[in-house]
N, C-alpha and C positions, 0 to 999 in steps of 0.2 A: 459247689459253685454252679450257678445257673447256666443253662445252655445259651448259645447265641440266639436261638429263636425265642426262648422265653424272655430273654433280656429285652429284645426288641418289642415284644408284645406288652411287657410290663412298663417300659419306659418311653416308648414311642421314639421319635427322632432324638438321639442324644444331643445333637447340636441345639435343638430347641430346649432340651432339658438343662442346658447350661453346664454341661460336663467340662467344657474347655475352661470356662470361667472358674469353676470349682477347682480344677487342677492347677490353674495359675495361682489361685489363692493358696493352695497347698504348698507349692514350691516357694512362694513368697513368704509365707508365715511359718510353716513347719520345717521346711528345708532351708529357709533363710538364704535363698540364692540372691545374688546381687541384682539390683534393679535392671541393669543392662542385660543380664542373662534372662530375666523374666520377660523383658521386651522382645528379645530374640525368640524365646519360646512362644510368645503370643503371635509373632509374625509367622513362624513356621507352622503353628497349629492352624492359623487362619488359612494358610495355603493348603493344609490337609483338608480342612472343611470345604474349601472351594473345589478341590479335586474330587472329593466325595460327592458334592452337589452336582458336578458336571456328569458324574457317572450315575446320578440318581440313586445314591446309596446313603443310608444313615451311617454314622461313623462306626456303629457296632456290627455292620454288615460288610465292612471292608475286609478283603481277603489278601493273602500274601501276594497273589498275582497282581492285584491292583497296586500294591506298594511298589513292586518291581517295575510296573509300567510307569508309575509316576517318577521313580528314581531314574529310569531311562530317559524320561522327558527332561529332567534336570540336566542329565549328562549331555544330551544332544543340544541343549540350550547353552552349553559352554561352562556349566558350573564345575569347578574343580573338585576332584575326589574328596579333599578334606572338607569342603563346604557341604558336599552331599552327605558325608559321614556325620556332620553336625546336625543336619536336618533329620537324618534317620535316628540319631541318638535322642533327639527331642520327641519324635513320634513314638519311638520304642518306650521311652519313659512314660509317656502319656498312656499308652495302652497297658503298660505294666501296672500303673496306678489304677486304671479301670478294673483290671483283673483283681488287684488287691481289695478293691471296694466291692467285689462280687458283681460287677456290672457287665462283664464280658466273660466268655469262656476260654478265649485263647488270645495270644498276642500276634497279630499278623505281621509285625515287624521283626519278630524275634530272630528269624533265620535269614534276614535280608542284610547284606553288607554292601558298603560303598565300593566302587571300583578301586583297585589298588593304585595308590599315587606313585608316579614314577619317582625314583630316588633322585633328588636334585644333585646336579654335578657340583663338586666343590669349586669355589672361586679361586683361580690361580692366575698369577701374573704371567705374561709372556716373558721369554728370556730377556729380551731387550729392556723391558720395564723393570724386571728384577735387578738386572745389572745397573740400570740407571739409579735405582733406589740405593743399592749397596755402595755405589761409587760417589754418592752425594757428599760433598765437603761444604759445610755451612761456615763460610768465612766470618760471618757475623756472630756466630754462637760462641759461648764461653768454651775455651779449649778443653776444660775438664769434662763438661757435659757433652761436648761434641765427640770426644774420644769414647766415652761410655756408650753413647747412642749408636755410634758406628759399630762398635763391638757387638751390641745387642742385635742389630740388623744382620750382621755377618753370621752370628751364631744361629739365629732363627732360620735364615735362608740357607746357610751352608751346612747345617746339621739337621734341619727338619724338627727342631725341638718344639714341644708344646710350651705355651707361655708359662705354665706352672712349673715345668721342668727347668726352664731358664731362670725364673726367679728363685727357684730352690737351690741353685748352685752356690757353693761356698768358694771363697778364694783359695782355701787350702783343703786338701783331703784329710778326713778324720773319721773316727768311728761314729760320730754323731751327724756328719754331713749327709744331706740328702743327695748331693751330687757335687761334682767338681770337674775341672778341666786339667788334664795333664799335658802341658804344652810341650814337654820334651818328647812325649810319645804321640803328640797331636791326637789326643783322644778325649772325649767327654764321657764321663761316667754319670748317668742320670737315673733317677728313680721315676718310672712312668706309672701308668694306670695299673691298678691291682698290685701296687708295691713291687713291681717287677723292674729289676735293674737291667740296663743294657749299656753297651759301650758303642759310641758313635764316632766315626773319624771326624777330625777337625781339619778342614782344608787350609791351604796356605794363606789365603786372604783373611780367613777368620782368625787364624793363629796370629797373624801380623796385627790385626785390629785389636785382638785381645791383649797382646803384649803392650801395645801402645796405651791401652786403658790401664793396665796394671802399673805401668811406669808413672802415670799421673795420679792414679788412685792413692798411692802412698800406703803407709802402714796404718790404715784406719783400724780401730779395734773391732769393728763389726765383722762378723764371720762371712757375711753375704758377699758374693762376687760383685753383684751390681747393687749399688746403694744410691740413695738420694743425697742431695747436698747436705742434709742434716745427719747423714750417716746411717739412716734406717734402710733395711732391706726394701728393694723396690717391689711394689705391688703389681699384680697383673694389670690393674686399671691404669697405672702409670705407664706401663709398657704400651698398652693400647693407645693412650693419649699421645705419646711421643712418636709412635709409628704413624698415626694419623697426620700429625703435624709435619713429620719428615717426608711423607709421601706427597703431600701437597707442595712442599718446598722443592721436591724433585721434579715437579711438573707432571705427575701421573694424573690420569683422567679421573680416578676414583680413589678415595682414601683406602689405605691398606690396614688390615688388622693382623695380629700375630698368626692366626691359623691360616691366613691366606699365604703367608710365607712358607708355612709347613706344606701346604698343598702345592705350592710352586716348586719346592724342593723335590717332592715326590714325583711330580709330573715331569720335571726336567731330567731327573735321574732316569726315569723310565723311558723317556724319549730317546735318551742316549744309549741306554744299556739293554732295554727290553727284558731286564731281569726282575720279574715281579717278586720272586722270593727274597731277593736281596733288599728290595725296597720295603718289603714287609718287616724284615729284621731291623732295618735302619729306623723305621717309624715306630717299632715296638708294638705292632698290631698282633693281637692274639690269634686272629683268624685271617687267612689269606683272602677271604671274601671281602673283608673291610678294605683291603688294599686294591682289589680288583676294580674299584670305581675309577682308579687312575688310568686304567686301560681305555676307558671311554674318553677321558681327556686326551690321551695319546692318539686315539682315532680321530678326534676333532682336529688335532694338530696335523695329522697326516692328510686329512681331507682338505684342509686349507692349503697345504703345500701342493696337493694335486690340482686344486682349482686354480691356483696361481701359475703353475708350471706346465701342466700337461696340455698338449695341443688339442686334445679332444675334450677338455674340461669345459670350454666355453659353452658348448651346446647344452651340457648338463646344468650349469649354473643359470643360463638364460631360461631354460625350461622351468627351473625351480622358482624363478622370480614371479 
């Protein structure tokens, strides 16, 4: 493979040599990338060329220090870590292709990585909103559908189930059932991620709603606990749809999805108990690290209480504005 110096001497300024155009033709024809992806590559490589021109550098003389400097410029301009990672990925692939073609001796982007993105907080409802959704009684709805949908909301929020765990429940326990609810024991037996079973307590409100649903469900032949009007097991998509419609009927500011109720369950239990290990067991998380994100939600809750109630909070919040 030729050295960097000999590459520059042999080929001159690679921008003039059309390396970027050749690379874009490569990803479009040989790698068959989507047209939109090729457009983004062209945009990011144009930025690379402009950065190099400002530094009075041909592209094959760019060093790792230059890449880090340009990445820092993106970061200071407000570009999100994920966006920076996409830019670096494009530049890295470009230089890798140049290396494979024998046009450069090293890849200046190889060991450069984007800043770590902060882990987004899960979206959870406040306690009042969650209760408002759970207590909704739609007088205009068909009683059969209303009983089913209320039971679904109560189980998702009251037990912290994943939507797949909920739709996998059968009306009766059996050797083939993925999950079921024992109303006498007030327990839900569910099959979670990694085919791991766990038992989750079923609260009084959820048990009442489920019993009301079973009373109107009747002796349908379908094994599924929650079924459509045609008798088929409800899909995750159907649960998403009914929750969206139900949250809007309840007057909530934003539509609710199943995992939001799971997040709400975890956050509200943690706020009341501060028992992180118990919440981990209830959610079926393999690692306590996965559950720890709810401590950040809990802190936000405590911060809001402080700002609203503490006599010295006003100075802090006014200063932050």
